[in-house]
Each structure stands twice: as C-alpha cells, then as structure tokens.
N, CA and C atoms as a LAMMPS dump frame, in Angstrom:
ITEM: TIMESTEP
0
ITEM: NUMBER OF ATOMS
414
ITEM: BOX BOUNDS ff ff ff
-5.0000000000000000e+02 5.0000000000000000e+02
-5.0000000000000000e+02 5.0000000000000000e+02
-5.0000000000000000e+02 5.0000000000000000e+02
ITEM: ATOMS id mol type element x y z
1 1 1 N 12.396 -11.648 1.232
2 1 2 C 12.089 -12.247 -0.047
3 1 3 C 13.332 -12.977 -0.549
4 2 1 N 13.12 -13.941 -1.393
5 2 2 C 14.22 -14.749 -1.885
6 2 3 C 14.957 -14.1 -3.049
7 3 1 N 14.392 -13.072 -3.625
8 3 2 C 14.903 -12.494 -4.863
9 3 3 C 16.078 -11.56 -4.606
10 4 1 N 17.067 -11.585 -5.499
11 4 2 C 18.181 -10.652 -5.455
12 4 3 C 17.693 -9.326 -6.022
13 5 1 N 17.461 -8.338 -5.145
14 5 2 C 16.851 -7.083 -5.577
15 5 3 C 17.823 -6.143 -6.27
16 6 1 N 19.077 -6.524 -6.386
17 6 2 C 20.01 -5.655 -7.103
18 6 3 C 19.771 -5.718 -8.602
19 7 1 N 19.128 -6.78 -9.076
20 7 2 C 18.902 -6.929 -10.507
21 7 3 C 17.432 -7.083 -10.87
22 8 1 N 16.547 -7.02 -9.901
23 8 2 C 15.124 -7.231 -10.149
24 8 3 C 14.387 -5.907 -10.074
25 9 1 N 13.479 -5.709 -11
26 9 2 C 12.719 -4.462 -11.064
27 9 3 C 11.629 -4.42 -9.984
28 10 1 N 11.197 -3.212 -9.624
29 10 2 C 10.069 -3.097 -8.697
30 10 3 C 8.822 -3.811 -9.227
31 11 1 N 8.623 -3.802 -10.524
32 11 2 C 7.458 -4.471 -11.109
33 11 3 C 7.509 -5.973 -10.832
34 12 1 N 8.683 -6.569 -10.979
35 12 2 C 8.841 -8 -10.695
36 12 3 C 8.637 -8.288 -9.22
37 13 1 N 9.221 -7.465 -8.35
38 13 2 C 9.052 -7.642 -6.903
39 13 3 C 7.585 -7.514 -6.51
40 14 1 N 6.9 -6.563 -7.12
41 14 2 C 5.481 -6.356 -6.826
42 14 3 C 4.678 -7.586 -7.26
43 15 1 N 4.96 -8.112 -8.429
44 15 2 C 4.253 -9.306 -8.904
45 15 3 C 4.503 -10.5 -7.976
46 16 1 N 5.747 -10.667 -7.523
47 16 2 C 6.065 -11.744 -6.578
48 16 3 C 5.329 -11.545 -5.26
49 17 1 N 5.271 -10.298 -4.783
50 17 2 C 4.553 -9.988 -3.538
51 17 3 C 3.087 -10.385 -3.671
52 18 1 N 2.465 -9.979 -4.767
53 18 2 C 1.04 -10.264 -4.962
54 18 3 C 0.81 -11.769 -5.094
55 19 1 N 1.687 -12.464 -5.783
56 19 2 C 1.552 -13.917 -5.92
57 19 3 C 1.602 -14.605 -4.554
58 20 1 N 2.515 -14.178 -3.693
59 20 2 C 2.628 -14.764 -2.354
60 20 3 C 1.414 -14.439 -1.506
61 21 1 N 0.933 -13.202 -1.609
62 21 2 C -0.248 -12.794 -0.852
63 21 3 C -1.463 -13.605 -1.306
64 22 1 N -1.616 -13.772 -2.612
65 22 2 C -2.748 -14.557 -3.142
66 22 3 C -2.638 -16.037 -2.73
67 23 1 N -1.421 -16.587 -2.776
68 23 2 C -1.226 -17.989 -2.384
69 23 3 C -1.622 -18.205 -0.921
70 24 1 N -1.43 -17.175 -0.091
71 24 2 C -1.788 -17.257 1.326
72 24 3 C -3.289 -17.031 1.565
73 25 1 N -4.025 -16.71 0.482
74 25 2 C -5.476 -16.576 0.625
75 25 3 C -6.008 -15.158 0.656
76 26 1 N -5.172 -14.179 0.351
77 26 2 C -5.594 -12.778 0.354
78 26 3 C -5.572 -12.238 -1.077
79 27 1 N -6.128 -11.058 -1.278
80 27 2 C -6.238 -10.447 -2.615
81 27 3 C -6.972 -11.389 -3.561
82 28 1 N -8.044 -11.97 -3.062
83 28 2 C -8.818 -12.911 -3.867
84 28 3 C -9.728 -12.216 -4.868
85 29 1 N -10.126 -10.98 -4.571
86 29 2 C -10.919 -10.216 -5.532
87 29 3 C -10.02 -9.726 -6.652
88 30 1 N -10.465 -9.862 -7.882
89 30 2 C -9.625 -9.454 -9.013
90 30 3 C -9.284 -7.972 -8.956
91 31 1 N -10.205 -7.146 -8.43
92 31 2 C -9.938 -5.711 -8.318
93 31 3 C -8.794 -5.443 -7.334
94 32 1 N -8.753 -6.187 -6.257
95 32 2 C -7.694 -6.024 -5.251
96 32 3 C -6.361 -6.472 -5.838
97 33 1 N -6.353 -7.6 -6.506
98 33 2 C -5.125 -8.065 -7.155
99 33 3 C -4.625 -7.003 -8.144
100 34 1 N -5.523 -6.459 -8.946
101 34 2 C -5.151 -5.472 -9.961
102 34 3 C -4.542 -4.227 -9.336
103 35 1 N -5.175 -3.66 -8.302
104 35 2 C -4.624 -2.416 -7.739
105 35 3 C -3.301 -2.672 -7.03
106 36 1 N -3.131 -3.845 -6.43
107 36 2 C -1.84 -4.163 -5.815
108 36 3 C -0.748 -4.288 -6.879
109 37 1 N -1.084 -4.873 -8.008
110 37 2 C -0.111 -5.005 -9.096
111 37 3 C 0.197 -3.664 -9.757
112 38 1 N -0.784 -2.782 -9.818
113 38 2 C -0.628 -1.507 -10.52
114 38 3 C -0.006 -0.399 -9.679
115 39 1 N 0.045 -0.566 -8.359
116 39 2 C 0.474 0.525 -7.471
117 39 3 C 1.893 0.291 -6.965
118 40 1 N 2.807 1.201 -7.28
119 40 2 C 4.217 1.056 -6.864
120 40 3 C 4.401 1.361 -5.378
121 41 1 N 4.286 0.343 -4.541
122 41 2 C 4.344 0.523 -3.085
123 41 3 C 5.626 1.217 -2.637
124 42 1 N 6.724 0.96 -3.325
125 42 2 C 8 1.546 -2.909
126 42 3 C 7.976 3.075 -2.981
127 43 1 N 7.11 3.65 -3.783
128 43 2 C 7.012 5.11 -3.847
129 43 3 C 6.348 5.703 -2.615
130 44 1 N 5.647 4.885 -1.847
131 44 2 C 4.989 5.345 -0.63
132 44 3 C 5.879 5.161 0.599
133 45 1 N 6.923 4.37 0.452
134 45 2 C 7.898 4.15 1.528
135 45 3 C 9.295 4.319 0.94
136 46 1 N 9.626 5.535 0.502
137 46 2 C 10.848 5.75 -0.284
138 46 3 C 12.156 5.561 0.48
139 47 1 N 12.105 5.534 1.798
140 47 2 C 13.338 5.436 2.574
141 47 3 C 13.717 4.002 2.941
142 48 1 N 13.073 3.025 2.307
143 48 2 C 13.405 1.621 2.603
144 48 3 C 13.867 0.911 1.343
145 49 1 N 14.588 -0.183 1.519
146 49 2 C 15.03 -1.002 0.393
147 49 3 C 13.823 -1.593 -0.328
148 50 1 N 13.975 -1.854 -1.614
149 50 2 C 12.889 -2.447 -2.393
150 50 3 C 12.4 -3.758 -1.774
151 51 1 N 13.333 -4.574 -1.302
152 51 2 C 12.942 -5.86 -0.706
153 51 3 C 12.026 -5.642 0.492
154 52 1 N 12.288 -4.621 1.287
155 52 2 C 11.438 -4.33 2.448
156 52 3 C 10.092 -3.775 2.002
157 53 1 N 10.099 -2.923 0.994
158 53 2 C 8.85 -2.339 0.497
159 53 3 C 7.91 -3.423 -0.025
160 54 1 N 8.47 -4.481 -0.626
161 54 2 C 7.655 -5.522 -1.238
162 54 3 C 7.63 -6.833 -0.457
163 55 1 N 8.064 -6.806 0.801
164 55 2 C 7.943 -7.989 1.65
165 55 3 C 6.465 -8.13 2.014
166 56 1 N 5.814 -9.208 1.603
167 56 2 C 4.368 -9.31 1.806
168 56 3 C 3.937 -9.458 3.256
169 57 1 N 4.868 -9.802 4.147
170 57 2 C 4.488 -10.129 5.529
171 57 3 C 4.872 -9.059 6.541
172 58 1 N 5.625 -8.05 6.131
173 58 2 C 6.15 -7.078 7.082
174 58 3 C 5.57 -5.674 6.876
175 59 1 N 5.228 -5.031 7.986
176 59 2 C 4.875 -3.61 7.952
177 59 3 C 6.173 -2.819 7.852
178 60 1 N 6.092 -1.599 7.339
179 60 2 C 7.26 -0.722 7.234
180 60 3 C 7.031 0.464 8.164
181 61 1 N 7.87 0.595 9.184
182 61 2 C 7.752 1.723 10.114
183 61 3 C 8.146 2.996 9.367
184 62 1 N 7.261 3.999 9.427
185 62 2 C 7.494 5.253 8.701
186 62 3 C 7.775 6.437 9.618
187 63 1 N 7.346 6.357 10.865
188 63 2 C 7.608 7.425 11.836
189 63 3 C 7.897 6.778 13.188
190 64 1 N 8.829 7.379 13.906
191 64 2 C 9.175 6.882 15.245
192 64 3 C 9.141 8.029 16.251
193 65 1 N 8.852 7.681 17.497
194 65 2 C 8.995 8.634 18.594
195 65 3 C 10.48 8.904 18.793
196 66 1 N 10.805 9.938 19.514
197 66 2 C 12.219 10.267 19.768
198 66 3 C 12.962 9.134 20.458
199 67 1 N 12.247 8.329 21.266
200 67 2 C 12.916 7.232 21.967
201 67 3 C 13.051 5.966 21.107
202 68 1 N 12.613 6.038 19.835
203 68 2 C 12.778 4.926 18.917
204 68 3 C 11.554 4.039 18.745
205 69 1 N 10.564 4.168 19.633
206 69 2 C 9.349 3.357 19.471
207 69 3 C 8.613 3.771 18.199
208 70 1 N 7.962 2.803 17.566
209 70 2 C 7.252 3.118 16.323
210 70 3 C 5.972 3.892 16.615
211 71 1 N 5.719 4.859 15.767
212 71 2 C 4.536 5.715 15.875
213 71 3 C 3.559 5.411 14.746
214 72 1 N 4.08 5.136 13.561
215 72 2 C 3.243 4.931 12.389
216 72 3 C 3.946 3.963 11.448
217 73 1 N 3.142 3.234 10.677
218 73 2 C 3.742 2.305 9.728
219 73 3 C 2.833 2.134 8.516
220 74 1 N 3.413 1.624 7.457
221 74 2 C 2.654 1.16 6.305
222 74 3 C 2.336 -0.299 6.592
223 75 1 N 1.074 -0.646 6.631
224 75 2 C 0.661 -2.01 6.971
225 75 3 C 1.266 -3.017 5.998
226 76 1 N 1.449 -4.22 6.483
227 76 2 C 1.966 -5.306 5.641
228 76 3 C 1.013 -5.539 4.464
229 77 1 N 1.552 -5.803 3.286
230 77 2 C 0.708 -6.01 2.105
231 77 3 C -0.379 -7.078 2.266
232 78 1 N -0.082 -8.173 2.971
233 78 2 C -1.116 -9.2 3.158
234 78 3 C -2.304 -8.625 3.911
235 79 1 N -2.037 -7.765 4.9
236 79 2 C -3.104 -7.175 5.695
237 79 3 C -3.908 -6.171 4.877
238 80 1 N -3.217 -5.373 4.08
239 80 2 C -3.898 -4.431 3.19
240 80 3 C -4.812 -5.205 2.239
241 81 1 N -4.302 -6.29 1.668
242 81 2 C -5.106 -7.1 0.754
243 81 3 C -6.321 -7.694 1.454
244 82 1 N -6.13 -8.191 2.665
245 82 2 C -7.246 -8.764 3.423
246 82 3 C -8.315 -7.703 3.704
247 83 1 N -7.882 -6.511 4.096
248 83 2 C -8.84 -5.437 4.373
249 83 3 C -9.597 -5.034 3.11
250 84 1 N -8.884 -4.932 1.982
251 84 2 C -9.543 -4.538 0.739
252 84 3 C -10.488 -5.627 0.24
253 85 1 N -10.122 -6.891 0.409
254 85 2 C -11.046 -7.981 0.064
255 85 3 C -12.338 -7.844 0.873
256 86 1 N -12.205 -7.599 2.168
257 86 2 C -13.38 -7.494 3.03
258 86 3 C -14.186 -6.231 2.75
259 87 1 N -13.493 -5.144 2.409
260 87 2 C -14.183 -3.891 2.106
261 87 3 C -14.986 -4.008 0.818
262 88 1 N -14.443 -4.718 -0.15
263 88 2 C -15.086 -4.968 -1.443
264 88 3 C -15.69 -3.675 -2.009
265 89 1 N -14.81 -2.747 -2.336
266 89 2 C -15.201 -1.436 -2.856
267 89 3 C -16.023 -1.598 -4.127
268 90 1 N -17.106 -0.847 -4.194
269 90 2 C -17.975 -0.843 -5.367
270 90 3 C -17.946 0.535 -6.01
271 91 1 N -18.114 0.617 -7.327
272 91 2 C -18.173 1.932 -7.977
273 91 3 C -19.225 2.803 -7.297
274 92 1 N -18.841 4.042 -7.045
275 92 2 C -19.748 4.983 -6.401
276 92 3 C -19.62 5.041 -4.888
277 93 1 N -18.928 4.072 -4.26
278 93 2 C -18.697 4.133 -2.816
279 93 3 C -17.826 5.331 -2.484
280 94 1 N -18.039 5.888 -1.302
281 94 2 C -17.15 6.926 -0.773
282 94 3 C -16.504 6.347 0.469
283 95 1 N -15.185 6.5 0.574
284 95 2 C -14.45 5.844 1.644
285 95 3 C -13.689 6.875 2.458
286 96 1 N -13.82 6.779 3.768
287 96 2 C -13.081 7.636 4.682
288 96 3 C -11.887 6.842 5.193
289 97 1 N -10.696 7.258 4.814
290 97 2 C -9.454 6.589 5.213
291 97 3 C -8.826 7.425 6.322
292 98 1 N -8.67 6.84 7.497
293 98 2 C -8.127 7.573 8.644
294 98 3 C -6.859 6.886 9.144
295 99 1 N -5.833 7.667 9.367
296 99 2 C -4.645 7.165 10.04
297 99 3 C -3.599 6.526 9.148
298 100 1 N -3.726 6.641 7.84
299 100 2 C -2.733 6.046 6.952
300 100 3 C -1.727 7.103 6.542
301 101 1 N -0.634 7.149 7.252
302 101 2 C 0.358 8.189 7.03
303 101 3 C 1.059 8.151 5.687
304 102 1 N 1.115 6.998 5.022
305 102 2 C 1.831 6.929 3.741
306 102 3 C 0.94 7.262 2.558
307 103 1 N -0.35 7.052 2.676
308 103 2 C -1.27 7.265 1.569
309 103 3 C -1.416 6.054 0.669
310 104 1 N -0.708 4.964 0.962
311 104 2 C -0.74 3.765 0.105
312 104 3 C -2.152 3.19 -0.005
313 105 1 N -2.789 2.951 1.133
314 105 2 C -4.126 2.369 1.093
315 105 3 C -5.117 3.323 0.442
316 106 1 N -5.002 4.616 0.736
317 106 2 C -5.894 5.595 0.107
318 106 3 C -5.728 5.564 -1.405
319 107 1 N -4.508 5.392 -1.868
320 107 2 C -4.254 5.301 -3.304
321 107 3 C -4.893 4.042 -3.879
322 108 1 N -4.809 2.934 -3.164
323 108 2 C -5.4 1.695 -3.646
324 108 3 C -6.914 1.813 -3.785
325 109 1 N -7.579 2.376 -2.769
326 109 2 C -9.04 2.436 -2.821
327 109 3 C -9.547 3.519 -3.76
328 110 1 N -8.732 4.513 -4.08
329 110 2 C -9.211 5.584 -4.945
330 110 3 C -9.47 5.122 -6.37
331 111 1 N -8.976 3.954 -6.725
332 111 2 C -9.232 3.433 -8.066
333 111 3 C -10.708 3.107 -8.27
334 112 1 N -11.397 2.754 -7.174
335 112 2 C -12.807 2.411 -7.292
336 112 3 C -13.734 3.448 -6.673
337 113 1 N -13.237 4.253 -5.757
338 113 2 C -14.101 5.21 -5.063
339 113 3 C -13.308 6.459 -4.719
340 114 1 N -13.91 7.654 -4.897
341 114 2 C -13.177 8.871 -4.531
342 114 3 C -13.032 8.976 -3.012
343 115 1 N -11.82 9.268 -2.535
344 115 2 C -11.636 9.374 -1.087
345 115 3 C -12.237 10.654 -0.534
346 116 1 N -12.637 10.604 0.72
347 116 2 C -13.094 11.779 1.439
348 116 3 C -11.859 12.43 2.036
349 117 1 N -11.673 13.764 1.891
350 117 2 C -10.465 14.389 2.438
351 117 3 C -10.302 14.097 3.922
352 118 1 N -9.112 13.701 4.305
353 118 2 C -8.796 13.435 5.697
354 118 3 C -7.297 13.498 5.866
355 119 1 N -6.82 13.332 7.064
356 119 2 C -5.391 13.371 7.304
357 119 3 C -5.056 12.761 8.639
358 120 1 N -3.778 12.706 8.938
359 120 2 C -3.343 12.114 10.195
360 120 3 C -2.688 13.131 11.117
361 121 1 N -2.733 14.426 10.754
362 121 2 C -2.194 15.458 11.618
363 121 3 C -0.722 15.744 11.41
364 122 1 N 0.024 14.83 10.753
365 122 2 C 1.455 15.031 10.553
366 122 3 C 1.793 15.318 9.104
367 123 1 N 0.85 15.075 8.215
368 123 2 C 1.154 15.176 6.796
369 123 3 C -0.032 15.771 6.052
370 124 1 N 0.132 16.074 4.754
371 124 2 C -0.978 16.627 3.98
372 124 3 C -2.169 15.682 3.971
373 125 1 N -3.366 16.218 3.737
374 125 2 C -4.534 15.33 3.645
375 125 3 C -4.282 14.22 2.636
376 126 1 N -4.691 13.017 3.008
377 126 2 C -4.385 11.852 2.186
378 126 3 C -5.067 11.884 0.837
379 127 1 N -6.258 12.462 0.766
380 127 2 C -6.91 12.5 -0.53
381 127 3 C -6.072 13.312 -1.501
382 128 1 N -5.427 14.367 -1.002
383 128 2 C -4.546 15.161 -1.859
384 128 3 C -3.33 14.34 -2.251
385 129 1 N -2.718 13.673 -1.284
386 129 2 C -1.518 12.906 -1.566
387 129 3 C -1.835 11.742 -2.499
388 130 1 N -2.991 11.096 -2.319
389 130 2 C -3.294 9.955 -3.179
390 130 3 C -3.589 10.402 -4.599
391 131 1 N -4.06 11.643 -4.772
392 131 2 C -4.242 12.148 -6.131
393 131 3 C -2.899 12.483 -6.755
394 132 1 N -1.984 13.001 -5.95
395 132 2 C -0.672 13.394 -6.449
396 132 3 C 0.18 12.169 -6.735
397 133 1 N 0.131 11.183 -5.859
398 133 2 C 0.943 9.987 -6.005
399 133 3 C 0.154 8.972 -6.828
400 134 1 N 0.053 9.208 -8.096
401 134 2 C -0.691 8.318 -8.974
402 134 3 C 0.142 7.079 -9.289
403 135 1 N -0.496 5.917 -9.266
404 135 2 C 0.263 4.721 -9.628
405 135 3 C 0.681 4.768 -11.079
406 136 1 N 1.853 4.236 -11.343
407 136 2 C 2.32 4.142 -12.72
408 136 3 C 3.216 2.917 -12.825
409 137 1 N 3.285 2.397 -13.991
410 137 2 C 4.129 1.214 -14.203
411 137 3 C 5.587 1.622 -14.104
412 138 1 N 6.366 0.816 -13.405
413 138 2 C 7.81 1.065 -13.295
414 138 3 C 8.57 -0.142 -13.771
C-alpha cells in the first residue's frame, strides 16, 4: 500500500483497502462493503504489520510446515470480497465455513447468517471464535 502506516489508523487502512477492492470490481454488494469496513482484519492476523493485514491483493500466511512451506493463510481481501459477493448472504441463511483458520471470513458472514459450528483441526471451532472476535471500530 502507498500509505505510511506509522501514522495511519487501522480504520483508514481498512477504508483504503475496501476502496481499492471496490475499484477493481469486488465488494459490489453494499452488505459486503459494510462488513469489510466494519471488521478489523488486523485482529485476525495479529502477527503481521498493518500494511500487510490491509493489503487488498495479498494473502497472509498464518501457519507453515516445519520446512517453511505455507499450510494455511488468510485469503486476500479482494478474493474474500468476490466470494461474499457471489455468496450473496440473505437473512436466515445458514453457512458452513470450512478451512478458515483465522475466522475472518466466518466473522464477515456471521453478520447476516449464524455460522454452523466447524473447525479446521488446529484451532477452536470457528463459530466460537467468530462470536468471540466481534468486529469493533478501531
């Protein structure tokens, strides 16, 4: 990102991320734009710099094999937005989220539909984590 993150708030970085994602043609549904703006992505990837957490084009590796190969990642924001646009969550939908080790996507979709308990085998069930990690303005 072009922004100097030493003086910019996560809220500003998040807004810039969403603006870039929307300009590229993703997060076209107002609900998707809203949850991306309201959800502090950096809280789901706490071990990375803010600039990396809010880079709209890059996934964030969250787990690695002992030999250094990536095992799990938080998907790039543009991809998350594209998936949520296509999913087009409606009130009353129930969504099964599988394989999301950070809980970010589960948190995004829980705004419109209660998640079905699930997990990835390495961490607590995501429905629990997404309830605990509530989005808040920062």
